[in-house]
C-alpha positions in Angstrom: 26.0 -8.7 15.7 23.4 -7.4 18.3 20.9 -9.8 16.8 23.3 -12.8 17.2 24.1 -11.8 20.8 20.3 -11.6 21.6 19.7 -15.0 20.1 22.6 -16.5 22.0 21.3 -15.0 25.2 17.6 -15.6 25.0 17.3 -18.3 22.3 14.0 -16.9 21.3 13.1 -15.2 17.9 10.4 -16.1 15.4 12.8 -15.5 12.5 14.2 -12.8 10.3 12.2 -10.1 8.5 12.9 -6.6 7.0 11.5 -3.7 9.1 12.7 -0.7 7.0 13.9 2.5 8.7 13.9 0.8 12.1 17.4 0.9 13.7 16.7 -1.9 16.1 18.3 -5.2 15.4 15.5 -7.1 17.3 12.0 -5.9 16.5 8.8 -7.0 18.4 5.9 -7.2 16.0 2.5 -8.8 16.8 3.8 -10.1 20.1 6.7 -11.9 18.4 10.4 -11.1 18.1 12.2 -10.9 14.8 15.8 -10.2 13.7 15.5 -7.1 11.6 17.2 -7.9 8.2 16.6 -4.5 6.7 19.6 -2.2 6.0 17.9 0.6 4.0 18.2 4.2 5.3 17.6 7.7 4.0 20.6 9.4 2.5 22.4 11.4 5.3 21.3 15.0 5.1 23.5 18.0 5.0 24.5 19.3 8.4 23.6 22.9 7.6 20.7 25.0 6.3 20.6 24.9 2.5 19.6 27.1 -0.4 18.4 24.7 -3.1 19.2 27.0 -6.0 22.8 27.3 -4.9 23.5 24.1 -3.1 21.6 21.7 -5.3 21.1 23.5 -8.6 20.4 20.4 -10.6 17.5 19.3 -8.4 16.1 22.9 -8.5 16.5 23.0 -12.3 14.9 19.6 -13.0 11.9 20.0 -10.7 11.2 23.6 -11.8 11.1 22.4 -15.4 9.1 19.3 -14.8 6.3 20.7 -12.7 4.1 23.7 -12.2 4.7 25.5 -8.9 1.5 24.0 -7.4 2.3 20.5 -8.5 5.9 20.7 -7.4 4.7 21.8 -4.0 2.3 18.8 -3.8 5.1 16.5 -4.8 7.7 17.8 -2.3 5.4 17.7 0.7 4.3 14.2 -0.3 8.0 13.2 -0.4 9.0 15.3 2.6 6.4 13.5 4.7 8.0 10.1 3.8 11.6 11.4 4.2 11.0 13.0 7.6 9.2 10.1 9.2 11.8 7.6 7.8 14.7 9.7 9.3 13.1 9.6 12.7 12.3 5.9 12.4 8.5 6.3 12.1 7.7 5.5 8.5 4.1 6.1 7.4 1.8 5.1 4.6 1.2 7.5 1.8 -0.6 7.9 -1.5 0.6 6.1 -4.7 2.3 8.7 -6.9 1.6 8.7 -10.6 4.0 10.7 -12.8 2.5 11.2 -16.3 4.3 12.9 -19.1 6.0 12.7 -22.5 9.1 11.0 -23.6 12.5 12.3 -22.3 10.9 14.4 -19.5 12.6 12.5 -16.7 9.7 10.6 -15.1 11.7 7.4 -14.7 14.8 9.3 -13.6 12.9 11.2 -11.0 11.4 7.9 -9.6 14.9 6.4 -9.5 16.3 9.5 -7.7 13.5 9.4 -5.1 14.4 5.8 -4.6 18.0 6.8 -4.2 17.1 9.3 -1.5 15.2 6.7 0.4 17.9 4.1 0.2 16.8 2.1 -2.8 13.7 0.9 -4.7 12.2 -2.2 -6.1 10.2 -2.7 -9.4 6.8 -4.3 -8.5 5.1 -4.1 -11.9 5.1 -7.9 -12.3 3.6 -8.3 -8.9 0.9 -5.7 -9.5 -0.1 -7.4 -12.7 -0.3 -10.8 -11.1 2.7 -12.2 -13.0 4.8 -12.6 -9.9 3.5 -14.4 -6.9 6.5 -13.6 -4.6 6.8 -10.1 -3.1 9.7 -10.5 -0.6 12.0 -7.9 -2.2 9.5 -5.1 -2.1 9.5 -5.2 1.7 13.2 -4.4 1.7 12.9 -0.9 0.3 10.9 2.3 1.0 10.1 3.0 -2.7 8.3 0.6 -5.0 8.3 1.6 -8.7 6.1 0.6 -11.6 6.8 1.5 -15.3 4.1 1.5 -17.8 6.0 -0.8 -20.2 5.5 -3.6 -17.6 1.8 -3.2 -17.4 0.2 -4.1 -20.7 -2.4 -6.8 -20.9 -6.1 -7.7 -20.9 -8.8 -5.9 -19.0 -8.8 -8.6 -16.3 -5.1 -8.0 -15.8 -5.7 -4.3 -15.4 -8.5 -5.0 -13.0 -6.1 -7.1 -11.0 -3.6 -4.3 -11.1 -6.1 -1.7 -9.8 -7.3 -4.0 -7.0 -3.7 -4.8 -5.9 -2.7 -1.2 -6.1 -5.5 -0.2 -3.8 -4.7 -2.9 -1.4 -1.0 -2.0 -1.2 -1.8 1.7 -0.5 -4.7 1.2 1.9 -3.6 -1.7 4.1 -1.1 -1.0 6.9 -0.2 -4.7 7.0 0.5 -7.0 4.0 1.5 -10.6 3.5 5.1 -11.1 2.7 5.4 -14.1 0.3 8.8 -15.6 -0.2 9.8 -18.8 -1.9 9.4 -22.0 0.2 7.4 -20.1 2.9 3.7 -19.9 3.8 3.8 -16.1 4.1 3.6 -13.7 7.1 1.7 -10.5 7.9 3.9 -7.5 8.4 3.9 -3.7 8.0 4.8 -2.2 4.7 5.2 1.6 4.9 6.7 2.1 1.5 5.5 4.4 -1.3 4.5 3.4 -4.8 5.6 5.5 -7.8 4.0 4.7 -11.2 5.5 6.4 -14.3 3.3 6.7 -17.4 3.7 8.1 -20.8 0.9 10.4 -22.0 -0.3 8.2 -24.9 -3.7 6.4 -24.7 -2.2 2.9 -24.2 -0.2 4.1 -21.2 -3.0 6.1 -19.7 -5.2 3.0 -19.7 -3.1 2.0 -16.6 -4.5 4.9 -14.6 -6.9 3.2 -12.2 -10.6 4.1 -12.4 -11.1 7.2 -10.3 -14.0 6.1 -8.1 -14.1 7.3 -4.5 -12.7 4.0 -3.1 -9.3 4.7 -4.7 -9.2 8.5 -5.5 -8.2 9.4 -2.0 -5.2 7.1 -2.2 -3.6 8.7 -5.2 -1.4 11.7 -6.1 -1.6 12.0 -9.9 0.6 14.7 -11.5 1.1 15.7 -15.1 4.6 16.8 -16.0 4.9 20.0 -18.0 5.2 19.7 -21.8 8.7 21.3 -22.0 12.0 20.3 -23.6 14.5 19.0 -21.0 18.0 20.0 -22.1 19.7 17.4 -20.0 23.3 18.2 -19.2 26.1 16.1 -20.9 29.8 15.7 -20.5 31.4 17.8 -23.2 34.2 15.3 -23.7 32.2 12.0 -23.8 28.8 13.3 -24.8 27.2 11.2 -22.0 24.5 12.4 -19.7 25.6 13.5 -16.3 22.4 14.5 -14.6 22.1 11.3 -12.6 25.6 11.6 -11.1 24.9 15.3 -10.3 21.6 14.6 -8.6 23.2 11.9 -6.5 26.0 14.2 -5.5 23.5 16.8 -4.3 21.1 14.3 -2.7 22.2 15.1 0.9 21.3 18.7 0.2 17.9 17.9 -1.1 17.2 15.6 1.8 18.0 18.5 4.2 15.7 20.8 2.1 12.8 18.3 2.4 13.5 17.8 6.2 13.4 21.6 6.8 10.4 22.0 4.5 8.1 19.9 6.7 9.6 20.1 10.1 7.0 22.7 11.1 4.1 20.7 9.7 2.1 20.5 6.5 0.4 23.7 5.2 -3.3 23.7 5.9 -4.3 23.6 2.2 -2.3 20.4 1.7 -3.2 18.6 4.9 -4.7 15.2 4.3 -5.2 14.0 7.9 -3.1 11.6 10.0 -3.5 8.6 7.7 -1.6 9.9 4.7 -0.3 13.3 5.9 -0.7 15.1 2.5 -4.0 15.6 0.7 -4.7 13.4 -2.3 -4.8 15.1 -5.7 -5.6 14.1 -9.3 -4.8 16.3 -12.2 -8.2 17.2 -13.7 -7.3 16.4 -17.3 -5.9 13.0 -16.2 -8.9 12.3 -14.1 -11.1 12.9 -17.2 -8.8 10.6 -19.3 -8.9 7.9 -16.6 -12.7 8.0 -16.5 -12.8 7.7 -20.3 -10.4 4.8 -20.3 -12.1 3.0 -17.4 -14.0 -0.2 -18.4 -17.2 1.1 -16.7 -17.2 4.0 -19.2 -18.0 1.6 -22.0 -20.7 -0.1 -19.8 -22.3 3.3 -19.1 -22.5 4.0 -22.8 -24.1 0.6 -23.5 -26.6 0.9 -20.7 -27.5 4.4 -22.0 -28.1 3.1 -25.5 -30.2 0.2 -24.2 -32.3 2.4 -21.8 -33.2 4.9 -24.6 -34.5 2.1 -26.7 -36.3 0.5 -23.7 -38.1 3.6 -22.6 -39.0 4.6 -26.2 -40.8 1.2 -26.4 -42.2 1.5 -22.8 -43.0 5.2 -22.4 -45.3 4.7 -19.4 -42.6 2.9 -17.3 -41.1 5.1 -14.5 -38.0 2.9 -14.2 -36.5 -0.5 -15.1 -35.4 -2.8 -12.2 -33.3 -5.9 -12.6 -30.4 -7.7 -11.0 -26.9 -8.0 -12.6 -27.7 -11.2 -14.5 -30.9 -9.8 -16.0 -29.2 -6.6 -17.1 -26.3 -8.7 -18.6 -28.8 -10.7 -20.6 -30.5 -7.5 -21.9 -27.2 -6.0 -23.0 -26.1 -9.3 -24.6 -29.3 -9.2 -26.7 -28.7 -5.6 -27.6 -25.0 -5.8 -28.4 -24.1 -9.0 -30.2 -20.4 -8.1 -30.6 -18.2 -10.3 -28.3 -15.6 -7.6 -28.2 -17.8 -4.9 -26.7 -19.0 -7.4 -24.0 -15.5 -8.5 -23.1 -15.0 -8.7 -19.4 -18.6 -8.5 -18.5 -20.3 -11.3 -16.5 -22.7 -11.6 -13.6 -19.9 -10.6 -11.1 -18.1 -7.8 -12.9 -21.2 -6.1 -14.3 -22.8 -5.3 -10.8 -19.4 -4.0 -9.6 -19.0 -1.6 -12.5 -22.6 -0.4 -12.2 -21.9 0.4 -8.5 -18.7 2.3 -9.5 -20.7 4.3 -12.1 -23.2 5.3 -9.4 -20.4 6.3 -7.0 -19.0 8.4 -9.8 -22.2 10.4 -10.0 -24.2 8.5 -12.7 -27.6 9.1 -10.9 -29.7 7.2 -13.4 -28.2 3.9 -12.3 -29.1 3.2 -8.6 -28.3 0.1 -6.5 -31.6 -0.6 -4.6 -33.5 -3.3 -2.9 -37.2 -3.7 -3.9 -39.4 -6.2 -2.2 -36.4 -7.9 -0.7 -34.6 -8.3 -4.0 -31.3 -6.5 -4.6 -30.7 -5.1 -8.0 -30.4 -1.8 -10.0 -32.9 0.7 -10.9 -32.4 2.4 -14.3 -34.2 5.7 -14.8 -35.3 7.0 -18.2 -33.4 9.7 -20.0 
């Protein structure tokens, strides 16, 4: 109604767009005025101090079973930063959260409940994988979810997924693309939650952990425990979701009070994301093993051992991406092992390997020519 009155009075708005957690009906953005079409808000919090174990026992039970004390602390400050800023109409960017665990441990349920706390969520798996061109709906909510069963596919699709994920987390402004429109730049302060099983196929959806993306992730492994989900004794149906929703106002108050005095020093990640990034060490190792550049590293290592055995006086090999690709193609005739490698992807992956600490591959410029120096074993 306020928006309609403004339009009637001033006859001047650019259009409608969702600005989540902003109570104003008319929002000025990039020197233009928009009718705010967003209606999402955080669940109203309890109006009194709370004891989680007494006032929200199902939240306390679930989280204490799912996470170690250290990981639960990381998760709750990550979430509290989002909740608190949204409540006070100042939503901020944050790391993408990866929840990794076995079947029936409640990963998807937890992601759904976090979405409920924040007023709703949107599945963006198709958009991340490049299957959906339109992303209008994800701008309407504060939580964007991705489930691993949406994210199979070729290595090129996974590369697209990693690149889009990094873009979504890092950029304060994104282009909203709706049907029959040319798109518009606007803020997107939502959080991404990716749920993965702990099998090798699912873990292949962990992005490569080079420094360009590692600081944008919070990757947690759920504890390997049996979750005895409560059921209705009469119907035999699960009741945990209904209970968590009924206690949501208590948990929001708990998160609000948890962070109102600031983030503890050991978890501080600076003004950009609030909370420090973290990657479970075993999952980081698995991600590195699954990453496409790992296979390239092994191929280059095999090739260089043969090369320096045949050329023992050489101090190094120098060549550009195309030259190294030709050498590897001669060495490895299998089309499968060379899948995804070309004159564009190979230099990118060699650079990633160097950033990951592979010191025997160096991007250098020699006599004005850019390429890579490969050192002997």
